[in-house]
C-alpha positions in Angstrom: -72.0 -40.5 26.6 -70.0 -38.0 28.6 -69.7 -34.5 27.0 -66.5 -32.5 27.6 -66.0 -29.1 26.0 -62.3 -28.1 25.7 -62.6 -25.5 22.9 -63.1 -22.4 25.0 -60.5 -20.5 22.9 -62.9 -20.8 19.9 -65.9 -19.5 21.8 -67.3 -19.5 25.3 -70.9 -20.0 26.7 -72.6 -16.7 27.6 -72.6 -16.0 31.3 -76.0 -16.1 33.1 -75.6 -12.5 34.3 -75.0 -11.5 30.7 -78.2 -13.1 29.5 -80.1 -11.3 32.3 -78.5 -7.9 31.5 -79.3 -8.2 27.8 -82.9 -9.3 28.2 -84.7 -5.9 28.5 -83.0 -4.6 25.4 -84.4 -7.2 23.0 -88.1 -6.1 23.3 -88.8 -3.7 26.1 -86.0 -1.1 25.7 -85.7 -1.5 22.0 -85.1 2.1 20.8 -82.5 3.2 18.3 -79.7 5.0 20.2 -79.6 7.7 17.6 -83.3 8.6 18.1 -84.2 11.8 20.1 -87.3 10.5 21.8 -87.4 8.7 25.1 -87.0 5.2 23.7 -83.8 6.3 21.9 -82.5 8.1 24.9 -83.0 5.0 27.0 -81.0 3.0 24.5 -78.2 5.6 24.3 -77.9 5.7 28.0 -77.4 1.9 28.0 -74.7 2.1 25.3 -72.8 4.9 27.2 -73.0 3.1 30.5 -71.5 0.1 28.8 -68.8 2.3 27.3 -67.9 3.6 30.8 -67.8 0.0 32.2 -65.4 -1.1 29.5 -63.2 2.0 29.9 -63.0 1.3 33.6 -61.7 -2.2 33.0 -59.1 -1.0 30.4 -58.1 2.1 32.5 -58.9 4.6 29.8 -61.6 7.2 29.1 -65.0 6.3 27.6 -64.2 8.4 24.6 -61.4 6.1 23.8 -63.7 3.1 23.4 -65.3 2.1 20.0 -67.9 -0.7 19.7 -67.6 -2.8 16.5 -68.9 -6.1 15.2 -66.1 -8.6 16.2 -62.5 -8.8 17.0 -61.8 -9.2 13.3 -63.5 -6.0 12.4 -61.8 -4.2 15.3 -58.4 -5.5 14.0 -59.2 -4.3 10.5 -60.3 -0.9 11.7 -57.2 -0.5 13.9 -54.7 -1.4 11.2 -56.3 -0.1 8.0 -57.6 3.0 9.9 -54.2 4.1 11.0 -52.5 3.3 7.7 -55.2 5.2 5.8 -54.9 8.2 8.1 -51.1 8.3 7.8 -50.4 7.1 4.2 -50.7 10.5 2.6 -49.2 12.4 5.5 -45.6 13.8 5.3 -43.0 11.4 6.7 -42.3 11.7 10.4 -38.7 12.6 9.7 -36.6 13.1 6.5 -36.1 9.8 4.6 -33.0 9.5 2.3 -35.0 6.9 0.3 -38.6 8.3 0.2 -41.4 6.1 -1.0 -45.2 6.7 -1.3 -45.9 4.0 1.3 -45.1 3.8 5.1 -43.5 0.8 6.8 -45.4 -1.6 9.0 -44.4 -4.4 11.4 -46.2 -7.4 12.7 -45.4 -11.0 13.7 -45.5 -14.2 11.8 -47.9 -15.8 14.3 -50.7 -13.3 14.4 -54.4 -14.3 14.0 -55.4 -14.1 10.4 -57.6 -11.1 11.1 -54.3 -9.2 11.6 -51.9 -11.3 9.4 -54.1 -11.2 6.3 -54.7 -7.5 6.7 -51.0 -6.8 6.6 -50.6 -9.2 3.6 -53.3 -7.1 1.9 -51.4 -3.9 2.6 -48.2 -5.5 1.4 -49.9 -6.2 -2.0 -50.9 -2.6 -2.1 -47.3 -1.6 -2.0 -46.6 -1.1 1.7 -43.4 -2.3 3.1 -44.2 -4.9 5.8 -41.8 -6.7 8.2 -43.1 -10.0 9.6 -41.1 -10.6 12.8 -39.8 -14.1 13.4 -40.4 -16.0 16.7 -38.4 -18.5 18.6 -39.2 -22.1 19.2 -41.7 -21.1 21.9 -43.5 -18.5 19.8 -42.0 -15.4 21.4 -41.3 -12.4 19.1 -37.6 -11.6 18.5 -37.2 -8.2 20.1 -33.7 -7.7 18.5 -35.2 -8.1 15.1 -38.0 -5.7 16.0 -35.6 -3.0 17.2 -33.4 -3.3 14.0 -36.5 -3.3 11.8 -37.8 0.2 12.8 -37.1 2.8 10.2 -38.0 6.5 9.7 -41.0 5.3 7.7 -42.3 2.9 10.4 -45.8 4.0 11.6 -47.4 0.9 13.1 -46.4 -2.2 15.0 -49.0 -4.9 15.7 -48.2 -7.9 18.1 -50.8 -10.0 19.8 -51.1 -10.0 23.6 -51.0 -13.8 23.6 -51.2 -16.5 20.9 -54.6 -18.1 20.5 -53.2 -21.4 19.3 -50.2 -22.2 21.6 -50.9 -19.7 24.4 -47.5 -18.0 24.4 -47.7 -14.5 26.1 -45.8 -11.8 24.3 -43.6 -9.1 26.1 -45.9 -6.2 25.3 -44.4 -3.8 27.8 -40.9 -4.4 26.5 -42.1 -3.8 22.9 -43.8 -0.6 24.0 -40.6 0.6 25.6 -38.6 -0.2 22.5 -41.0 1.8 20.3 -40.6 4.8 22.7 -36.8 4.7 23.0 -35.6 3.5 19.5 -37.7 5.7 17.3 -37.5 9.5 17.0 -41.1 9.7 15.8 -44.4 8.2 16.9 -44.9 4.6 16.1 -48.4 3.4 16.9 -48.6 0.1 18.8 -51.6 -2.2 18.4 -52.3 -5.5 20.1 -55.0 -8.1 19.5 -56.0 -9.1 23.0 -58.9 -11.4 22.1 -57.5 -14.5 23.8 -56.7 -13.0 27.2 -59.6 -11.2 28.8 -60.5 -14.0 31.3 -56.9 -14.5 32.6 -54.7 -11.4 32.1 -55.0 -7.7 33.1 -56.1 -5.3 30.4 -54.7 -2.0 31.7 -53.8 -0.2 28.5 -51.6 2.3 30.4 -49.4 -0.4 31.8 -49.3 -2.3 28.5 -48.2 0.8 26.7 -50.4 0.3 23.6 -52.2 2.8 21.4 -54.8 0.4 20.1 -56.3 -2.8 21.7 -58.9 -5.1 20.3 -61.3 -7.6 22.0 -64.2 -9.9 21.0 -67.1 -10.4 23.3 -67.7 -14.1 22.8 -64.2 -15.0 24.0 -65.0 -14.0 27.6 -68.6 -15.0 28.1 -70.4 -12.4 26.1 -72.6 -12.7 23.0 -71.2 -13.2 19.5 -71.3 -10.4 17.0 -69.8 -7.5 19.0 -66.3 -6.3 19.6 -64.2 -3.5 21.2 -61.5 -1.2 19.9 -59.5 1.0 22.3 -58.0 4.0 20.5 -55.7 6.1 22.6 -56.6 9.8 22.5 -54.6 11.6 19.8 -54.2 8.5 17.6 -54.6 9.3 13.9 -57.2 7.0 12.4 -59.7 7.0 9.6 -62.9 5.0 9.0 -62.8 2.0 6.7 -66.6 1.8 6.3 -69.1 4.6 5.7 -72.7 5.4 6.4 -73.2 7.4 9.6 -71.9 9.3 12.6 -72.0 6.3 14.9 -69.0 5.5 17.1 -67.3 8.8 16.4 -67.8 8.1 12.7 -65.4 5.1 12.8 -67.9 2.3 12.9 -71.2 3.5 11.3 -74.4 1.7 11.7 -77.0 1.4 14.5 -75.4 0.1 17.7 -76.4 -3.4 18.7 -77.6 -2.3 22.2 -78.3 -5.8 23.7 -75.0 -7.1 22.5 -73.0 -4.1 23.8 -74.7 -4.2 27.2 -74.0 -8.0 27.4 -70.4 -7.5 26.4 -69.7 -4.9 29.0 -71.3 -7.1 31.7 -69.2 -10.1 30.5 -66.0 -8.1 30.5 -66.6 -6.8 34.0 -67.4 -10.3 35.3 -64.4 -11.8 33.6 -61.9 -9.3 35.0 -63.4 -9.5 38.5 -62.6 -13.2 38.6 -59.2 -13.1 36.8 -57.1 -14.2 39.8 -59.4 -17.1 41.0 -60.1 -18.4 37.5 -56.4 -18.2 36.6 -55.4 -20.3 39.6 -58.2 -22.9 39.0 -57.6 -23.3 35.2 -53.8 -23.3 35.5 -54.0 -26.3 37.9 -56.2 -28.2 35.5 -54.2 -27.2 32.5 -51.0 -28.5 34.1 -52.6 -31.7 35.0 -53.7 -32.2 31.4 -50.2 -31.3 30.1 -48.4 -33.6 32.5 -50.8 -36.4 31.9 -50.6 -36.2 28.1 -46.8 -36.0 28.0 -46.5 -39.0 30.4 -49.1 -41.3 28.7 -48.6 -40.5 25.0 -45.1 -41.0 23.6 -43.7 -39.0 20.7 -45.6 -35.9 21.8 -44.4 -32.3 21.7 -45.9 -29.6 23.9 -46.1 -26.4 21.8 -45.8 -22.8 23.2 -43.8 -21.4 26.0 -43.5 -23.8 29.0 -44.3 -21.1 31.6 -45.2 -17.8 29.9 -48.4 -19.2 28.5 -52.1 -18.6 29.0 -53.7 -20.6 31.8 -56.3 -22.2 29.5 -54.2 -23.4 26.6 -52.6 -26.9 26.3 -51.4 -27.5 22.8 -49.6 -30.5 21.4 -48.2 -32.1 18.3 -48.6 -35.8 18.2 -46.1 -37.4 15.8 -47.3 -39.9 13.3 -51.0 -38.8 13.3 -53.2 -36.2 11.6 -54.9 -33.7 13.8 -58.2 -34.0 12.0 -58.3 -37.8 12.7 -57.7 -37.1 16.4 -60.5 -34.5 16.5 -63.0 -36.9 14.9 -62.1 -39.6 17.3 -62.3 -37.2 20.3 -65.7 -36.0 19.1 -66.9 -39.6 18.9 -66.1 -39.8 22.6 -67.9 -36.6 23.4 -64.7 -34.4 23.6 -64.5 -31.0 21.8 -61.0 -29.7 21.0 -59.5 -28.1 17.9 -56.5 -28.3 15.6 -55.6 -24.7 16.0 -57.6 -21.5 15.5 -61.3 -22.0 14.9 -61.0 -19.5 12.0 -58.6 -21.8 10.2 -60.1 -25.2 11.0 -61.5 -25.6 7.5 -58.1 -25.7 5.9 -55.8 -28.7 5.4 -52.7 -26.5 5.6 -50.6 -26.9 8.7 -50.7 -24.1 11.3 -48.7 -21.0 10.2 -48.0 -20.5 13.9 -46.3 -23.9 14.3 -44.4 -23.5 11.1 -43.1 -20.1 12.2 -41.9 -21.8 15.4 -39.8 -24.1 13.4 -42.0 -27.2 13.6 -41.8 -29.3 10.5 -45.0 -29.5 8.4 -45.4 -33.3 8.9 -45.3 -32.9 12.6 -47.4 -29.7 12.6 -50.2 -31.7 10.9 -50.6 -33.6 14.1 -51.5 -30.6 16.3 -54.3 -30.4 18.8 -55.3 -27.5 21.0 -57.2 -28.2 24.2 -58.5 -24.9 25.7 -60.0 -25.0 29.1 -62.5 -22.6 30.7 -64.5 -21.6 33.7 -66.7 -24.7 33.4 -63.9 -27.2 33.1 -63.7 -29.8 35.9 -61.0 -32.2 37.1 -63.3 -35.1 36.2 -63.4 -33.9 32.6 -59.6 -33.8 32.5 -59.4 -37.3 33.8 -61.8 -38.4 31.1 -59.6 -36.9 28.4 -56.5 -38.5 29.9 -58.4 -41.8 29.8 -59.5 -41.6 26.2 -56.7 -39.7 24.4 -53.8 -42.2 24.7 -55.9 -45.1 23.3 -57.1 -42.8 20.4 -53.5 -41.9 19.5 -52.3 -45.6 19.7 -55.1 -46.8 17.4 -54.6 -44.1 14.8 -50.8 -44.7 14.8 -51.4 -48.5 14.4 -53.6 -47.8 11.3 -51.0 -45.6 9.6 -47.5 -46.7 11.0 -45.6 -45.1 8.1 -46.8 -41.6 9.2 
């Protein structure tokens, strides 16, 4: 049976050059980076070289890079760390209606590592504005501008959505924060979905905090990146040591950090070529599905979308049923974010975009990658229409 992996947005295979770069640090160069002897110094040098490589890609200084466990832990540290650092500080300017909690802003379509963190803060008494999006999943900038108050301290909007692929106008958001507010409003973005296809220049993006996860761009699982602009007020959320400027304590995972830096450098070197290749295949898949499967909705922005994401809602079917049938044909896809695949609830992203729940239940995300071929796309276009027809025939009332 043919095997076709179209779930690269969930995780990617580790690049060969990454495996090679990590190999010595599993058993030969195994020292603890905090140790003062030669084994420890060797490991510390590897970590700091990796930090310099990451900083070069992001166009920042090495001191602004923190290594964490995952994108999720980076998101949590960015959000909770800033809020904890500023919650008990004097307000940035006089407030006629003072409260003990600052104001925070995010979007309704964030990954749960961001969205659930803001919901937690809301339960703790913080005022949180969840920005609406349009039918394509683009944040409403007018609402953002009107939502900023003297108590606003943090805005978090993802670089691009991991489910439908819509790219957000980060530079415009950054300009709004600089011009509308009389005080500093920190700007965080979750960039986990974009490293293989979009530039990561933090100066151009205008962000104060940016998060990445290694396994999304050909690196190992279990390690992440947090960029923190110099001068940003942030406190640790875990405790136990001096590591990573005291913000992420615990012995650094040297092999994973080395592998992640190698993967990020490789991914960014090939952004232009991979973007062209994957976009062509994605468009073939989108056009083929819309042409061959009636009652199908393409979700996400038609043009301002990631090159690797082709997401659809198939009317009259359940996404889980489609996934099972696709898997039986050797095709891997998803019904949204891998982090929410265990729930029967429709995607919060699709609901925020105004898609009715009964249609949102029929969502499928195909995410392409550097290993995707035209033959694989042809295979999907051969199998998918028949699968949808058969499922609809079994449950015509849906």
